[in-house]
FIMARKOL-560424 format. One record per residue (C-alpha): residue in one letter; x, y, z. Coordinates in steps of 0.05 Angstrom, whole numbers, plus 32768, in hexadecimal, padded with zeros to 4 digits. Layout:
+--------+------+------+------+
! residu !   xx !   yy !   zz !
+--------+------+------+------+
!      a !    X !    Y !    Z !
...
+--------+------+------+------+
END
This chain:
+--------+------+------+------+
! residu !   xx !   yy !   zz !
+--------+------+------+------+
!      x ! 84F1 ! 7F32 ! 8026 !
!      x ! 84B8 ! 7F54 ! 804B !
!      x ! 848B ! 7F16 ! 8042 !
!      x ! 84C1 ! 7EEA ! 8061 !
!      x ! 84CA ! 7F1A ! 809C !
!      x ! 847E ! 7F1D ! 80A6 !
!      x ! 847A ! 7ED1 ! 80A8 !
!      x ! 84B1 ! 7ECE ! 80DC !
!      x ! 848D ! 7F02 ! 8106 !
!      x ! 844C ! 7EDC ! 8101 !
!      x ! 846D ! 7E9C ! 811A !
!      x ! 848C ! 7EC3 ! 8153 !
!      x ! 8449 ! 7EE1 ! 8165 !
!      x ! 8428 ! 7E9D ! 8166 !
!      x ! 845B ! 7E84 ! 8198 !
!      x ! 8451 ! 7EBD ! 81CA !
!      x ! 840E ! 7EDF ! 81C0 !
!      x ! 83D4 ! 7ED2 ! 81EF !
!      x ! 83A1 ! 7E9F ! 81D8 !
!      x ! 836F ! 7ED5 ! 81C6 !
!      x ! 83A0 ! 7EFB ! 819A !
!      x ! 8399 ! 7EF0 ! 8150 !
!      x ! 83DB ! 7EE8 ! 812B !
!      x ! 83BE ! 7EFF ! 80E9 !
!      x ! 83A5 ! 7F3F ! 8109 !
!      x ! 83E9 ! 7F4C ! 8128 !
!      x ! 840B ! 7F3F ! 80E5 !
!      x ! 83DA ! 7F71 ! 80C5 !
!      x ! 83ED ! 7FA5 ! 80FA !
!      x ! 8437 ! 7F9B ! 80EA !
!      x ! 842A ! 7FA0 ! 80A0 !
!      x ! 8403 ! 7FE1 ! 80AA !
!      x ! 843C ! 7FFE ! 80D3 !
!      x ! 846F ! 7FEC ! 809D !
!      x ! 8444 ! 800A ! 8066 !
!      x ! 8439 ! 8049 ! 8090 !
!      x ! 8482 ! 8056 ! 809E !
!      x ! 848E ! 8088 ! 8066 !
!      x ! 8453 ! 80B2 ! 807D !
!      x ! 8469 ! 80AE ! 80C6 !
!      x ! 84B0 ! 80C2 ! 80B7 !
!      x ! 8497 ! 80FD ! 808E !
!      x ! 846B ! 8114 ! 80C8 !
!      x ! 84A7 ! 810E ! 80F7 !
!      x ! 84D4 ! 8137 ! 80CB !
!      x ! 849F ! 816D ! 80C1 !
!      x ! 8491 ! 8173 ! 810B !
!      x ! 84DA ! 8175 ! 811F !
!      x ! 84E4 ! 81AF ! 80EE !
!      x ! 84AF ! 81D7 ! 8113 !
!      x ! 84CD ! 81FA ! 814F !
!      x ! 84A2 ! 81EB ! 818B !
!      x ! 84C9 ! 8203 ! 81C6 !
!      x ! 8499 ! 8206 ! 8200 !
!      x ! 8491 ! 8252 ! 81FE !
!      x ! 8489 ! 8254 ! 81B2 !
!      x ! 843E ! 824E ! 81B6 !
!      x ! 8434 ! 8254 ! 816B !
!      x ! 8465 ! 821C ! 815D !
!      x ! 8448 ! 81EE ! 8192 !
!      x ! 8403 ! 81F8 ! 8174 !
!      x ! 841D ! 81EA ! 812D !
!      x ! 8439 ! 81A7 ! 8143 !
!      x ! 83F7 ! 8199 ! 8166 !
!      x ! 83D1 ! 81AA ! 8126 !
!      x ! 83FF ! 817C ! 80FD !
!      x ! 83F4 ! 8141 ! 812B !
!      x ! 83AB ! 8151 ! 8133 !
!      x ! 83A0 ! 814E ! 80E9 !
!      x ! 83C1 ! 810A ! 80E5 !
!      x ! 8395 ! 80EF ! 811D !
!      x ! 8357 ! 810E ! 80FF !
!      x ! 8364 ! 80E7 ! 80BF !
!      x ! 8365 ! 80A7 ! 80E8 !
!      x ! 8321 ! 80B9 ! 8106 !
!      x ! 8332 ! 80DA ! 8148 !
!      x ! 830A ! 8113 ! 8165 !
!      x ! 833C ! 814C ! 816D !
!      x ! 833C ! 8185 ! 819F !
!      x ! 836D ! 81BC ! 81B1 !
!      x ! 836C ! 81D4 ! 81FA !
!      x ! 8385 ! 821B ! 81FF !
!      x ! 83BA ! 8228 ! 8234 !
!      x ! 83AF ! 8272 ! 8243 !
!      x ! 839C ! 8263 ! 828C !
!      x ! 83E1 ! 8247 ! 8299 !
!      x ! 840A ! 8270 ! 8267 !
!      x ! 8418 ! 8239 ! 8236 !
!      x ! 8402 ! 8227 ! 81EF !
!      x ! 83D2 ! 81F0 ! 8203 !
!      x ! 83C8 ! 81A6 ! 81F6 !
!      x ! 83B1 ! 8178 ! 81BE !
!      x ! 837B ! 8147 ! 81D5 !
!      x ! 8361 ! 8110 ! 81A7 !
!      x ! 8330 ! 80D8 ! 81B4 !
!      x ! 8316 ! 809A ! 8190 !
!      x ! 82E7 ! 8060 ! 819F !
!      x ! 82AD ! 804F ! 81CC !
!      x ! 82BC ! 8008 ! 81E3 !
!      x ! 82F4 ! 7FDE ! 81FF !
!      x ! 832B ! 7FF1 ! 8230 !
!      x ! 833C ! 803A ! 8238 !
!      x ! 8383 ! 804B ! 8225 !
!      x ! 83A4 ! 808F ! 822F !
!      x ! 83E0 ! 809D ! 8201 !
!      x ! 840C ! 80D6 ! 8218 !
!      x ! 843A ! 8103 ! 81F0 !
!      x ! 8451 ! 814B ! 81F0 !
!      x ! 8459 ! 817F ! 81B9 !
!      x ! 848D ! 81AD ! 81D7 !
!      x ! 84D9 ! 81A9 ! 81D9 !
!      x ! 850F ! 81CC ! 8202 !
!      x ! 8528 ! 81F2 ! 81C4 !
!      x ! 8511 ! 823A ! 81C0 !
!      x ! 84FD ! 825D ! 8180 !
!      x ! 8540 ! 8282 ! 8180 !
!      x ! 8569 ! 8243 ! 8189 !
!      x ! 8598 ! 8230 ! 8150 !
!      x ! 8585 ! 81E6 ! 8155 !
!      x ! 8547 ! 81E5 ! 812A !
!      x ! 8545 ! 81B0 ! 80F4 !
!      x ! 8540 ! 8166 ! 80E4 !
!      x ! 8582 ! 8149 ! 80CC !
!      x ! 858A ! 8101 ! 80B3 !
!      x ! 85CC ! 80E1 ! 80C8 !
!      x ! 85EE ! 80A0 ! 80B8 !
!      x ! 85DE ! 805C ! 80D6 !
!      x ! 8593 ! 8068 ! 80DF !
!      x ! 859B ! 80A6 ! 810A !
!      x ! 8576 ! 80E8 ! 8107 !
!      x ! 858A ! 8128 ! 812A !
!      x ! 8559 ! 815F ! 813C !
!      x ! 8535 ! 8185 ! 8173 !
!      x ! 8500 ! 815A ! 8193 !
!      x ! 850E ! 811B ! 816A !
!      x ! 8510 ! 80EF ! 81A8 !
!      x ! 84F1 ! 8120 ! 81DB !
!      x ! 84BF ! 8115 ! 81C2 !
!      x ! 84A5 ! 8120 ! 817C !
!      x ! 84BD ! 80DA ! 816A !
!      x ! 8490 ! 80BE ! 81A1 !
!      x ! 8456 ! 80E9 ! 8189 !
!      x ! 845C ! 80CD ! 8143 !
!      x ! 8461 ! 8086 ! 815E !
!      x ! 841D ! 8092 ! 8180 !
!      x ! 83FF ! 80A8 ! 813E !
!      x ! 841F ! 806F ! 8117 !
!      x ! 8407 ! 803B ! 8149 !
!      x ! 83BF ! 8050 ! 8148 !
!      x ! 83C0 ! 8058 ! 80FC !
!      x ! 83D7 ! 8010 ! 80F7 !
!      x ! 83A2 ! 7FF7 ! 8127 !
!      x ! 836E ! 801C ! 80FD !
!      x ! 8388 ! 7FFC ! 80BD !
!      x ! 8386 ! 7FB7 ! 80DD !
!      x ! 833E ! 7FC1 ! 80F2 !
!      x ! 8348 ! 7FBD ! 813D !
!      x ! 834A ! 8005 ! 8154 !
!      x ! 82FF ! 8002 ! 8162 !
!      x ! 830B ! 7FCF ! 8199 !
!      x ! 832C ! 8002 ! 81C7 !
!      x ! 831F ! 8047 ! 81DF !
!      x ! 835A ! 8075 ! 81D4 !
!      x ! 8367 ! 80BA ! 81F0 !
!      x ! 83A6 ! 80DE ! 81DA !
!      x ! 83C0 ! 811A ! 8202 !
!      x ! 83FC ! 813F ! 81E6 !
!      x ! 840D ! 8177 ! 8215 !
!      x ! 842C ! 81B8 ! 8200 !
!      x ! 8454 ! 81C5 ! 823F !
!      x ! 8477 ! 8185 ! 8257 !
!      x ! 84BC ! 81A5 ! 8253 !
!      x ! 84A6 ! 81E1 ! 827C !
!      x ! 8463 ! 81D7 ! 829C !
!      x ! 8432 ! 820F ! 82A2 !
!      x ! 841C ! 8225 ! 82E7 !
!      x ! 83F3 ! 8215 ! 830C !
!      x ! 83FB ! 81CB ! 82FD !
!      x ! 83B2 ! 81C1 ! 8312 !
!      x ! 83A0 ! 81E4 ! 82D1 !
!      x ! 83D8 ! 81D1 ! 82A2 !
!      x ! 83D1 ! 8186 ! 82B2 !
!      x ! 8385 ! 8185 ! 82B9 !
!      x ! 8378 ! 8166 ! 8275 !
!      x ! 83AC ! 8130 ! 8282 !
!      x ! 838E ! 8120 ! 82C6 !
!      x ! 8348 ! 811E ! 82AA !
!      x ! 835E ! 80EE ! 8275 !
!      x ! 8380 ! 80C2 ! 82AA !
!      x ! 8341 ! 80C0 ! 82D4 !
!      x ! 831D ! 80A7 ! 8295 !
!      x ! 8353 ! 8075 ! 8281 !
!      x ! 8364 ! 802E ! 8295 !
!      x ! 83AB ! 8031 ! 827C !
!      x ! 83DD ! 8068 ! 826B !
!      x ! 8415 ! 8060 ! 8239 !
!      x ! 844B ! 8095 ! 8235 !
!      x ! 8476 ! 809E ! 81F7 !
!      x ! 84B3 ! 80C2 ! 8214 !
!      x ! 84F6 ! 80A3 ! 8204 !
!      x ! 8505 ! 808C ! 824B !
!      x ! 8550 ! 8081 ! 8253 !
!      x ! 855A ! 8079 ! 8208 !
!      x ! 8561 ! 802D ! 820B !
!      x ! 8530 ! 8005 ! 81E2 !
!      x ! 8538 ! 7FCB ! 8213 !
!      x ! 851A ! 7FF3 ! 824D !
!      x ! 84D7 ! 8013 ! 825D !
!      x ! 84C0 ! 803E ! 8296 !
!      x ! 8494 ! 8020 ! 82CD !
!      x ! 84A5 ! 8055 ! 8301 !
!      x ! 84BA ! 809E ! 8301 !
!      x ! 84CF ! 80C8 ! 833B !
!      x ! 84A6 ! 8106 ! 834A !
!      x ! 84C8 ! 8149 ! 8346 !
!      x ! 84B6 ! 8181 ! 8377 !
!      x ! 84D8 ! 81C5 ! 8382 !
!      x ! 84EC ! 81E1 ! 83C6 !
!      x ! 8504 ! 8224 ! 83DF !
!      x ! 852A ! 822F ! 841F !
!      x ! 852C ! 8276 ! 843C !
!      x ! 855C ! 8284 ! 8476 !
!      x ! 8565 ! 82C3 ! 849F !
!      x ! 859A ! 82D5 ! 84D2 !
!      x ! 85AF ! 8311 ! 84FB !
!      x ! 85D9 ! 8344 ! 84D4 !
!      x ! 8617 ! 835C ! 84F9 !
!      x ! 8661 ! 8368 ! 84F1 !
!      x ! 8682 ! 8326 ! 84E0 !
!      x ! 86B0 ! 832B ! 851D !
!      x ! 8673 ! 831C ! 8549 !
!      x ! 865C ! 82DD ! 8526 !
!      x ! 8652 ! 82A0 ! 8554 !
!      x ! 8644 ! 82CD ! 8590 !
!      x ! 8605 ! 82C8 ! 85BA !
!      x ! 85EF ! 830B ! 859F !
!      x ! 85F9 ! 82FE ! 8555 !
!      x ! 85F6 ! 82B3 ! 854C !
!      x ! 8609 ! 8290 ! 850C !
!      x ! 85EB ! 82B7 ! 84D2 !
!      x ! 85C2 ! 82A0 ! 8496 !
!      x ! 85FA ! 827E ! 8470 !
!      x ! 8610 ! 824F ! 84A7 !
!      x ! 85C8 ! 823E ! 84B7 !
!      x ! 85BA ! 822D ! 846E !
!      x ! 85F9 ! 8204 ! 846B !
!      x ! 85E3 ! 81DD ! 84A9 !
!      x ! 859F ! 81CF ! 848B !
!      x ! 85B9 ! 81B9 ! 8447 !
!      x ! 85EE ! 818D ! 8465 !
!      x ! 85BC ! 816C ! 8494 !
!      x ! 858F ! 815F ! 8459 !
!      x ! 85CA ! 813A ! 843A !
!      x ! 85DC ! 8114 ! 8478 !
!      x ! 8596 ! 80FB ! 8489 !
!      x ! 8575 ! 80F2 ! 8445 !
!      x ! 85A9 ! 80E4 ! 840F !
!      x ! 85AC ! 8099 ! 841B !
!      x ! 8561 ! 808D ! 8411 !
!      x ! 8559 ! 8064 ! 83D0 !
!      x ! 853D ! 808B ! 8395 !
!      x ! 8537 ! 80CB ! 83BD !
!      x ! 8561 ! 8106 ! 83A4 !
!      x ! 8560 ! 8150 ! 83B4 !
!      x ! 858B ! 8187 ! 8399 !
!      x ! 8598 ! 81D0 ! 83AC !
!      x ! 859D ! 81ED ! 8366 !
!      x ! 85A6 ! 8237 ! 8376 !
!      x ! 85BD ! 825B ! 83B5 !
!      x ! 85C2 ! 82A6 ! 83C2 !
!      x ! 85D1 ! 82CA ! 8403 !
!      x ! 85EC ! 8309 ! 8423 !
!      x ! 85D4 ! 8348 ! 8444 !
!      x ! 859B ! 834E ! 8412 !
!      x ! 8586 ! 8327 ! 83D4 !
!      x ! 8555 ! 832F ! 839B !
!      x ! 8533 ! 82FA ! 8372 !
!      x ! 851F ! 82F2 ! 8329 !
!      x ! 84FB ! 82B0 ! 832A !
!      x ! 84E4 ! 82B6 ! 82E1 !
!      x ! 852D ! 82B4 ! 82CA !
!      x ! 8548 ! 8289 ! 8303 !
!      x ! 8578 ! 82BF ! 8318 !
!      x ! 8589 ! 82E4 ! 8358 !
!      x ! 85B5 ! 831E ! 836E !
!      x ! 85D4 ! 8329 ! 83B2 !
!      x ! 85F8 ! 835E ! 83DA !
!      x ! 8625 ! 834B ! 8413 !
!      x ! 8669 ! 835C ! 842F !
!      x ! 869A ! 8329 ! 8449 !
!      x ! 869E ! 834C ! 848C !
!      x ! 8652 ! 834B ! 8497 !
!      x ! 862B ! 830F ! 84B1 !
!      x ! 85F9 ! 82FB ! 847B !
!      x ! 85B2 ! 830D ! 848C !
!      x ! 858D ! 82E6 ! 8457 !
!      x ! 8596 ! 82AA ! 8429 !
!      x ! 8569 ! 8285 ! 83F9 !
!      x ! 8571 ! 823F ! 83DB !
!      x ! 854A ! 8225 ! 839E !
!      x ! 8548 ! 81DA ! 8398 !
!      x ! 8523 ! 819D ! 8381 !
!      x ! 8512 ! 8159 ! 839D !
!      x ! 8501 ! 8117 ! 837A !
!      x ! 84DF ! 80DC ! 839A !
!      x ! 84C4 ! 8099 ! 8382 !
!      x ! 8482 ! 809A ! 83A8 !
!      x ! 8454 ! 80CC ! 83CA !
!      x ! 8464 ! 80AB ! 840D !
!      x ! 84AF ! 80B3 ! 8402 !
!      x ! 84A6 ! 80FC ! 83EE !
!      x ! 847A ! 810C ! 842B !
!      x ! 84AA ! 80EB ! 845B !
!      x ! 84E6 ! 8110 ! 843D !
!      x ! 84C2 ! 8153 ! 8440 !
!      x ! 84B0 ! 8148 ! 8489 !
!      x ! 84F9 ! 8139 ! 849B !
!      x ! 8511 ! 8176 ! 8474 !
!      x ! 84E1 ! 81A2 ! 849B !
!      x ! 84FA ! 8188 ! 84DE !
!      x ! 8542 ! 8195 ! 84C9 !
!      x ! 8530 ! 81DB ! 84B1 !
!      x ! 850E ! 81ED ! 84F3 !
!      x ! 8549 ! 81D9 ! 8520 !
!      x ! 856A ! 821E ! 8518 !
!      x ! 85AD ! 8237 ! 852F !
!      x ! 85AE ! 8272 ! 855E !
!      x ! 858E ! 82B2 ! 8544 !
!      x ! 857A ! 8293 ! 8501 !
!      x ! 8538 ! 827C ! 84E4 !
!      x ! 8526 ! 8255 ! 84A6 !
!      x ! 84E9 ! 8241 ! 847D !
!      x ! 84E4 ! 8209 ! 844A !
!      x ! 84AD ! 820B ! 8416 !
!      x ! 849B ! 81D7 ! 83E2 !
!      x ! 847B ! 81E8 ! 839F !
!      x ! 844E ! 81BD ! 8374 !
!      x ! 8470 ! 818E ! 8343 !
!      x ! 846C ! 814C ! 8320 !
!      x ! 8450 ! 8113 ! 834A !
!      x ! 8474 ! 80D0 ! 834D !
!      x ! 8461 ! 8096 ! 8320 !
!      x ! 846A ! 805F ! 8354 !
!      x ! 847B ! 8018 ! 833F !
!      x ! 843C ! 7FED ! 8342 !
!      x ! 8428 ! 7FA5 ! 8333 !
!      x ! 83FD ! 7FBF ! 82FA !
!      x ! 8438 ! 7FE4 ! 82DB !
!      x ! 8463 ! 7FA6 ! 82E1 !
!      x ! 842E ! 7F7B ! 82C0 !
!      x ! 8428 ! 7FAC ! 8287 !
!      x ! 8473 ! 7FAA ! 827E !
!      x ! 8472 ! 7F5E ! 827C !
!      x ! 843E ! 7F60 ! 8244 !
!      x ! 8467 ! 7F94 ! 821E !
!      x ! 84A7 ! 7F6C ! 8227 !
!      x ! 8485 ! 7F2D ! 820E !
!      x ! 846F ! 7F52 ! 81D0 !
!      x ! 84B5 ! 7F6C ! 81C5 !
!      x ! 84D1 ! 7F26 ! 81C9 !
!      x ! 849B ! 7F0A ! 819B !
!      x ! 84B1 ! 7F3D ! 8167 !
!      x ! 84F9 ! 7F29 ! 816E !
!      x ! 8510 ! 7F68 ! 8192 !
!      x ! 8522 ! 7F4A ! 81D5 !
!      x ! 8507 ! 7F54 ! 821B !
!      x ! 84F8 ! 7F98 ! 8239 !
!      x ! 850A ! 7FA8 ! 8281 !
!      x ! 84F5 ! 7FDF ! 82B1 !
!      x ! 8524 ! 801A ! 82B0 !
!      x ! 8545 ! 8030 ! 82F1 !
!      x ! 8519 ! 806B ! 8309 !
!      x ! 855A ! 8092 ! 8317 !
!      x ! 8563 ! 8093 ! 82CB !
!      x ! 851D ! 80AC ! 82BA !
!      x ! 850A ! 80F3 ! 82C8 !
!      x ! 84C5 ! 8110 ! 82D6 !
!      x ! 8492 ! 810B ! 829E !
!      x ! 8448 ! 8118 ! 8290 !
!      x ! 8434 ! 80D0 ! 829C !
!      x ! 8441 ! 80DB ! 82E6 !
!      x ! 8402 ! 8105 ! 82EB !
!      x ! 83DA ! 80C8 ! 82D6 !
!      x ! 83F9 ! 8096 ! 8306 !
!      x ! 83C7 ! 8098 ! 833F !
!      x ! 838A ! 808F ! 8312 !
!      x ! 839A ! 8055 ! 82E4 !
!      x ! 839F ! 8009 ! 82E8 !
!      x ! 83E4 ! 8009 ! 82C9 !
!      x ! 8413 ! 8035 ! 82A3 !
!      x ! 8452 ! 802F ! 827A !
!      x ! 8480 ! 8065 ! 825E !
!      x ! 84BF ! 8069 ! 8234 !
!      x ! 849D ! 804C ! 81F6 !
!      x ! 84B4 ! 8082 ! 81C6 !
!      x ! 84ED ! 808D ! 8195 !
!      x ! 8530 ! 807B ! 81B4 !
!      x ! 856F ! 80A5 ! 81AF !
!      x ! 85A3 ! 80CF ! 81D2 !
!      x ! 85B3 ! 8117 ! 81E2 !
!      x ! 856E ! 812D ! 81F9 !
!      x ! 8568 ! 8177 ! 820C !
!      x ! 85A9 ! 8186 ! 81E8 !
!      x ! 85BD ! 819A ! 81A2 !
!      x ! 85D4 ! 8152 ! 8198 !
!      x ! 858F ! 8135 ! 819F !
!      x ! 8592 ! 80F8 ! 8170 !
!      x ! 855E ! 80C3 ! 8163 !
!      x ! 856D ! 807A ! 8154 !
!      x ! 853B ! 806F ! 811C !
!      x ! 8543 ! 8023 ! 8120 !
!      x ! 8517 ! 8029 ! 815F !
!      x ! 84DF ! 804E ! 813C !
!      x ! 84BC ! 8014 ! 8119 !
!      x ! 84CD ! 7FE4 ! 8151 !
!      x ! 84AB ! 800E ! 8187 !
!      x ! 8470 ! 801D ! 815A !
!      x ! 8465 ! 7FD3 ! 8151 !
!      x ! 846B ! 7FC5 ! 819B !
!      x ! 843B ! 7FFD ! 81AD !
!      x ! 8407 ! 7FE8 ! 817A !
!      x ! 8409 ! 7F9F ! 818D !
!      x ! 8405 ! 7FB2 ! 81D7 !
!      x ! 83C5 ! 7FD9 ! 81CC !
!      x ! 83A8 ! 7FA0 ! 81A2 !
!      x ! 83B7 ! 7F6D ! 81D8 !
!      x ! 839A ! 7F9A ! 820E !
!      x ! 835A ! 7F9D ! 81E5 !
!      x ! 8356 ! 7F51 ! 81EB !
!      x ! 836A ! 7F48 ! 8233 !
!      x ! 8354 ! 7F84 ! 825C !
!      x ! 8365 ! 7F7B ! 82A6 !
+--------+------+------+------+
END
C-alpha cells in the first residue's frame, strides 16, 4: 500500500515541482518522514507530558533538553541561552550547515498551563485526535520542525541549506525587556534569508500566516478635581476623571474603530478618589463615594495594528484625543513595548505560493493566507523587518488552544511535516 501511495506522490511531484527539483529526492524525503513517524509521535507525547508553563523554568528547560537531544542526534550544534536577565527560563538555539540559503525555524517551549494546573497530560482520543497541554500551541509544531530536518538529513539534502532553530521559552508570556528576551530571535533573523514559524495559525490546514498584527500595551491615566458631586459640571469643579476618561475612550472608538485591521481594547478600568495598582497580578483597588467627584482613573489596554505605519498613525491620533481635555481634567497616554507587526509583503506572498504548490502536489489542496484578524501575535513578528520572506502557521492543527480542551488533529501532523520538509528542499534549489 505504501509503495502505491509513494508512486502516486512521485507522479504528483513531477507535475508540479520546479525543473531543478528531483522527484526521487522528494520521494526519499517523504519516505523518511513516514519511517520517522513513530519516533516523532513518541517525542511529542513525552514533551506534552512535561509541564512547561512559562514560569515553570525547570519544565521549560526539560522540554528544551528533550528537543535539543533530538536535534543533536541529527547533527545540529545545540546551545541553551539562559533567561535570568529577563526573568524567564531561556531559549534553545540550534544550528546546522555552512552553505546554501539561510532558514530560521521558529518554535516555543512554553505553554499557558502552570505547574499547578490540572490539565497536564497527553490523552489519545478517537478519530485521530489527541488532547493535551501544548499539543497545538506549540509542541506539535516543535516536533514537526525536528521531524522535517531529520527527514532532510536522511535524504541527504540537509547539507544544502543553513538552518537555525530558535525555540523560545517565553512566547506565551514574554520576559521584559523585550530587547533582551527577543535578542536571540532578532539576531537569528538578521542572519537569515527566510523565517518559518510553526505555530498552528487559525487551526485550519488550508491556511498559513503571511501577516500578523503587532500587539502593544497602553495605559491611560486621568485626573480631575475632587469635590462634592453636587458641584460637578460647574466652572469651579469641571467634569471629573470618570467623564474625561469616558470622553477619551468613546472618541477613540468613534475615530479609529473603522480602520481595517486596527483594534484597540480597554481591558481594565479603575477609578475613584484614590486607587492602588498591582501590575504583577493585573489587579487594582479603589476608594470612592458616589457623592464625590472622582479624582483619578486608570485604564489598561492594548492595540493591534497590521503595519508599523498604521500603529504610528493610530498612536498619534490617540495622543491628540487624550490631550483635548475637559475642564479641570488632565490625561496622559503611554505605550509600552510589544510585538511588532508582521506586515504582508510580496516575499511572504511568494513563499506562500510555493508552499501552496507543494501542498497541492502532495494531494492536500491549496493553502491560502489567513485573515490577520484571526492570527494573534507570535515570535515570527520579531523577524519580519530583517528577512526576505516569512511564513507562519505551519505547525500541528487543532482546536481549543489556551484552554483545557486543547486538541490536536493528528491527521495534519505528517502532512505539515511533509510540506515543511519539501519547502526547505525547494528553497535550497531556488534561493531568491
